[in-house]
C-alpha atoms as one frame of an Amber mdcrd trajectory, in Angstrom:
protein
  22.085  -3.960  -0.525  22.156  -0.736   1.515  19.070   1.460   1.818  20.968
   4.290   0.056  21.816   2.150  -2.992  18.270   0.827  -3.164  16.942   4.386
  -2.932  19.125   5.599  -5.831  18.097   2.672  -8.015  14.470   3.233  -7.100
  14.660   6.937  -8.000  16.311   6.119 -11.348  13.662   3.565 -12.332  10.774
   5.743 -11.141  12.183   8.742 -13.047  12.295   6.782 -16.299   8.746   5.472
 -15.842   7.462   8.950 -14.954   9.217  10.493 -17.947   7.539   8.008 -20.295
   4.110   8.525 -18.700   4.406  12.322 -18.885   5.474  12.188 -22.527   2.472
   9.996 -23.316   0.183  12.434 -21.514   1.787  15.395 -23.358   1.047  13.688
 -26.669  -2.604  13.168 -25.763  -3.332  16.518 -24.105  -1.054  18.910 -26.016
   0.239  17.565 -29.324  -2.727  15.494 -30.574  -5.243  18.187 -29.640  -3.433
  20.704 -31.853  -2.571  23.226 -29.150  -0.280  25.933 -30.467   1.419  29.120
 -29.379   1.026  30.058 -25.718  -1.379  27.237 -24.964   1.124  24.643 -26.207
   3.975  26.263 -24.249   1.869  26.475 -21.085   0.749  22.853 -21.360   4.310
  21.670 -21.942   5.681  23.739 -19.048   2.950  22.456 -16.714   3.695  18.815
 -17.488   7.453  19.326 -17.106   6.856  20.923 -13.698   4.500  18.144 -12.665
   7.111  15.560 -13.677   9.467  16.840 -10.958   6.792  17.334  -8.284   6.587
  13.686  -7.024  10.402  13.467  -6.916  10.982  16.615  -4.861  10.078  15.277
  -1.380  12.655  12.472  -1.530  15.313  14.904  -2.730  14.497  17.526  -0.074
  13.625  15.396   2.973  17.145  15.541   4.426  17.319  19.318   4.035  13.869
  20.603   5.049  11.663  20.000   8.120   9.010  17.324   7.775   6.228  19.928
   8.017   7.364  21.407   4.683   8.109  18.182   2.832   4.773  16.634   3.900
   2.771  19.245   1.979   5.025  18.915  -1.060   4.606  15.130  -0.842   0.842
  15.456  -0.652   0.693  17.547  -3.820   3.251  15.411  -5.627   1.523  12.142
  -4.824  -1.872  13.607  -5.619  -0.587  14.358  -9.090   0.904  10.869  -9.298
  -2.540   9.398  -8.647  -4.058  11.645 -11.301  -1.312  10.665 -13.731  -2.110
   6.984 -13.217  -5.794   7.628 -13.874  -4.991   9.688 -16.989  -2.712   6.934
 -18.247  -5.391   4.246 -17.891  -8.077   6.455 -19.441  -6.030   7.359 -22.511
  -4.753   3.799 -22.882  -8.367   2.596 -23.071  -9.294   5.476 -25.403  -6.380
   4.620 -27.722  -7.454   0.989 -27.808 -10.950   2.077 -28.901  -9.456   4.398
 -31.530  -7.377   1.563 -32.943 -10.434  -0.685 -33.107 -12.444   2.081 -34.816
  -9.639   2.696 -37.317  -9.314  -1.024 -38.018 -13.057  -1.227 -38.631 -12.888
   1.779 -40.970 -10.070   0.242 -42.979 -11.942  -3.044 -43.281 -15.153  -1.352
 -44.408 -13.702   1.378 -46.600 -10.412  -0.013 -47.784  -7.218   1.916 -47.089
  -8.717   5.397 -47.003  -6.954   7.507 -44.403  -9.071   9.208 -41.736  -9.633
  12.940 -42.183  -6.919  14.758 -40.087  -9.403  17.434 -38.983 -11.877  14.819
 -37.745  -9.072  12.895 -36.043  -7.928  16.041 -34.223 -11.486  16.825 -33.172
 -11.806  13.307 -31.793  -8.550  13.822 -29.864  -9.914  17.049 -28.375 -13.147
  15.369 -27.313 -11.167  12.502 -25.783  -8.914  14.946 -23.891 -11.942  16.821
 -22.534 -13.575  13.564 -21.450 -10.309  12.487 -19.815 -10.083  15.708 -17.831
 -13.684  15.337 -16.644 -13.339  11.672 -15.655  -9.988  12.072 -13.894 -10.936
  15.212 -11.967 -14.183  13.579 -10.813 -12.422  10.369  -9.774  -9.706  12.381
  -8.004 -12.231  14.417  -5.995 -14.037  11.227  -4.972 -10.771   9.426  -4.198
  -9.348  12.228  -2.049 -12.587  12.397  -0.056 -12.469   8.637   0.479  -8.783
   8.748   1.376  -9.386  11.427   4.015 -12.080   9.413   5.816 -11.197   7.442
   8.974 -10.391   3.776   8.351 -13.390   1.461   8.342 -13.563  -1.400  10.844
 -14.025  -4.767   9.125 -15.267  -7.444  11.551 -14.259 -10.935  10.434 -14.954
 -14.200  12.253 -12.252 -16.846  11.780 -12.992 -20.496  12.547  -9.911 -22.453
  13.667 -10.399 -26.185  14.162  -7.931 -26.622  17.014  -8.516 -23.350  18.856
  -8.285 -23.911  22.652 -11.500 -23.271  24.560  -9.988 -20.387  26.547  -9.319
 -18.489  23.304 -12.795 -18.741  21.804 -13.901 -15.177  21.104 -10.281 -13.951
  21.260 -10.139 -10.600  19.464  -7.175  -9.592  17.305  -7.234  -6.086  15.869
  -4.971  -5.765  12.843  -3.579  -2.584  11.349  -1.193  -2.498   8.416   0.545
  -0.126   6.010   0.103   3.031   8.065   3.132   4.670   6.377   3.902   7.267
   9.024   5.706  10.139   7.331   4.511   9.394   3.813   0.832  10.316   3.971
   0.076   9.804   7.680   1.011  12.270  10.434   0.854  11.988  14.222  -2.739
  13.255  14.088  -3.743  10.489  11.683  -2.009   7.864  13.816  -3.746   9.171
  16.956  -7.083   8.699  15.188  -6.168   5.097  14.321  -5.065   4.395  17.905
  -8.354   5.762  19.262 -10.411   3.520  16.942  -8.349   0.446  17.870  -8.641
   1.109  21.607 -12.420   1.493  21.358 -12.555  -2.069  20.015 -10.938  -3.313
  23.262  -8.688  -5.891  21.583  -7.112  -8.865  23.273  -4.141  -8.395  20.928
  -3.040  -5.882  18.301  -1.150  -7.062  15.209   0.762  -4.495  13.138   1.717
  -6.207   9.890   4.444  -3.962   8.528   5.007  -0.705   6.656   4.332   1.264
   9.809   6.871   3.946   8.885   8.069   5.579   5.702  10.983   7.979   6.152
  13.976   8.652   8.376  13.710   8.049  12.119  15.656  11.218  12.910  12.912
  13.312  11.311   9.814  11.289  12.082  10.158   9.728  15.541   7.841  12.409
  16.940   5.143  11.480  14.416   5.197   7.901  15.729   4.628   8.881  19.371
   0.836   8.200  19.458   1.586   4.507  18.854   2.511   4.275  22.541  -1.159
   4.784  23.358  -2.252   1.427  21.905  -3.844  -0.827  24.526  -4.413  -4.594
  24.295  -4.805  -7.217  27.020  -2.153  -9.557  25.593   0.070  -6.965  23.935
   0.884  -5.240  20.650   2.972  -7.177  18.116   4.786  -5.963  15.001   6.602
  -7.436  12.013   8.667  -5.508   9.497   7.464  -4.549   6.036   9.513  -3.566
   3.022   9.257   0.148   3.830  10.909  -0.301   7.223  14.005  -1.434   5.336
  13.797   1.398   2.817  13.638   3.791   5.781  16.460   2.273   7.840  15.047
  -0.577   9.926  17.853  -0.617  12.484  17.116   3.009  13.353  13.369   2.474
  13.550  13.060  -0.801  15.461  14.381   0.569  18.800  11.929   3.474  18.468
   9.036   1.081  17.932  10.069  -1.094  20.876  10.414   1.983  23.088   6.693
   2.606  22.564   5.791  -0.765  24.091   5.459  -2.816  20.911   6.841  -6.366
  20.762   8.733  -6.948  17.507   8.771 -10.498  16.175  11.890 -10.904  14.035
  11.794 -14.499  12.812  10.628 -15.598  16.248   7.558 -16.616  18.232   5.951
 -16.252  21.605   3.081 -17.874  23.491  -0.085 -16.340  24.825  -1.508 -18.270
  27.793  -4.948 -18.379  29.356  -5.081 -20.849  32.191  -3.792 -24.150  30.855
  -4.426 -23.181  27.205  -2.082 -21.346  24.862  -1.659 -20.183  21.269   1.551
 -19.437  19.386   2.083 -15.998  17.847   4.928 -16.018  15.312   6.371 -13.352
  13.061   8.776 -13.276  10.115  10.689 -10.442   8.531   9.461  -9.002   5.254
   9.340 -11.350   2.282  12.009  -9.300   0.425  14.188  -8.325   3.408  16.972
 -10.644   2.246  18.262  -7.894  -0.037  18.979  -5.922   3.157  20.637  -8.847
   4.940  17.625  -9.600   7.151  15.805 -12.396   5.308  12.694 -14.119   6.672
  13.456 -17.394   8.444  10.338 -19.568   8.569  12.116 -22.513  10.158  13.271
 -20.370  13.059   9.830 -18.836  13.548   7.702 -21.958  12.999   9.942 -25.017
  13.253   9.590 -27.473  16.116   6.073 -26.525  17.174   4.161 -29.559  18.442
   1.314 -30.793  16.222  -2.124 -29.642  17.305  -0.979 -26.240  18.569  -2.819
 -23.163  17.263  -0.317 -20.996  15.371  -0.931 -17.466  14.105   1.756 -15.997
  11.842   2.267 -12.294  11.197   3.950 -11.570   7.859   3.817  -8.343   5.877
   3.463  -9.761   2.369   0.743 -12.351   1.708   3.164 -14.445  -0.359   4.418
 -15.616   3.038   1.378 -17.918   3.262   2.843 -19.994   0.429   6.339 -19.931
   1.925   5.012 -21.031   5.314   2.773 -23.777   3.914   5.131 -26.599   4.912
   4.704 -25.636   8.601   0.925 -25.139   8.198   0.182 -22.232  10.529  -3.525
 -21.982  11.207  -3.798 -18.303  10.304  -1.537 -15.797   8.513  -2.171 -12.050
   8.842  -0.702  -9.839   6.100  -1.070  -6.494   4.360   1.141  -4.887   1.705
  -1.306  -4.958  -1.215  -3.493  -1.976  -0.179  -6.361  -3.745  -1.938  -4.993
  -2.124  -5.102  -5.834   1.288  -3.530  -6.914   2.891  -6.827  -9.102   0.978
  -9.263  -8.212  -0.602 -11.692  -4.712  -1.117 -10.320  -5.749  -4.091  -8.232
  -5.568  -6.065 -11.478  -1.937  -5.020 -11.914  -0.878  -5.811  -8.341  -2.397
  -9.267  -8.749   0.451  -9.928 -11.174   2.844  -9.679  -8.208   0.921 -11.817
  -5.717  -2.325 -13.788  -6.046  -3.913 -12.246  -2.939  -5.357  -8.756  -2.878
  -7.630  -8.319   0.157  -9.850 -10.308   2.473  -9.869 -13.967   3.513  -8.207
 -16.789   1.548  -7.246 -20.399   2.130  -3.810 -21.754   1.228  -3.862 -25.491
   1.854  -4.586 -25.961   5.553  -3.834 -22.304   6.305  -6.205 -19.364   6.322
  -4.838 -16.003   5.173  -6.311 -12.597   5.853  -4.999  -9.642   3.824  -5.713
  -6.215   5.302  -6.151  -3.583   2.554  -4.133  -0.942   4.413  -5.052   1.284
   7.341  -3.833   4.405   5.534  -2.644   5.187   2.012   0.699   5.026   0.295
   1.630   7.460  -2.455  -1.533   9.113  -3.804  -3.719  10.336  -0.892  -6.802
   8.751  -2.410  -8.869   5.590  -2.471 -10.906   4.574  -5.511 -12.763   1.282
  -5.229 -11.078   0.446  -1.906 -11.094   1.829   1.620  -8.743   2.177   4.558
  -9.160  -0.765   6.902  -8.783  -1.751  10.540  -9.566  -5.450  10.869 -11.336
  -6.861  13.933 -10.727 -10.607  13.829 -12.755 -12.809  16.176 -11.427 -16.355
  16.642 -13.964 -19.144  16.875
């Protein structure tokens, strides 16, 4: 499937979902609260306008400079985050209303609730929703604007060669250059990583989000990354949405080694470890599927193997080859609570350290944000992994 066809299908599905969510919000904020006259018209017009706001950047990105579309994206995705919070709040409020109504019917027979009281309850619920969502949004935007936190994690590997004890891997993931991260944000990430003095840097996908022709300048600070044994990268799903074949030469030009279903060795004296990488878990739809046999097959037993793979589901796919450690991202830790419970429906790993058979898996919760420029219940992460 071409990136253009995928993009059109994506826009169609997202538009339908957004339309349903905005209608639901209109019912709760405008219709059920009894707004009339100018207030009803203004509320309706506002929600119709907000429906189009998240879609505008994708429609305009080929026609306007990035500097303009970035600000439109920021506003559009901010509203998208607020919409998600509104949706969850009113869904919970409706569930409580249904329970209260069921209790009333059981206690008082089939008497219908007083319409005036029901409308007053809807108004109080709408006011509470506005207060909760605006507060959560302010907190989330503040959290999303903070520099990524460094999470230091010690990983014990049974067969780690002596020369690699204390080996430091710094992992970044899901930076999404062009979506919500600019060159300035990337420069800040690079500075934090370099201060950690890593032996190796692992970039586990979704580095870019947009067209290379427009955004290559925003990626330039990546060339400043410094690591004793090199900087390694594997593709994420957003590289394919953005045109991977245009982006990969740009990434390589900045001194980053791309592992496309392949592996390399890092040597210290007579000791060595294997660093492998596979393409994104879903890249097959773009004709570039992950090939675990090519990346991991034929490695002698007893070797220490570290696999870079964007989506944590790769740990299950790679289980037959039993790499010692898999580094992934993709899940953003859920990014905005309570959506981590929804993303768990896609994959059973959300953030932090897991064990899958004989393999350890670490899931970075994203070094930046995707979509809404906010973090609620999660934080941006740079992972400092120390091998023991």
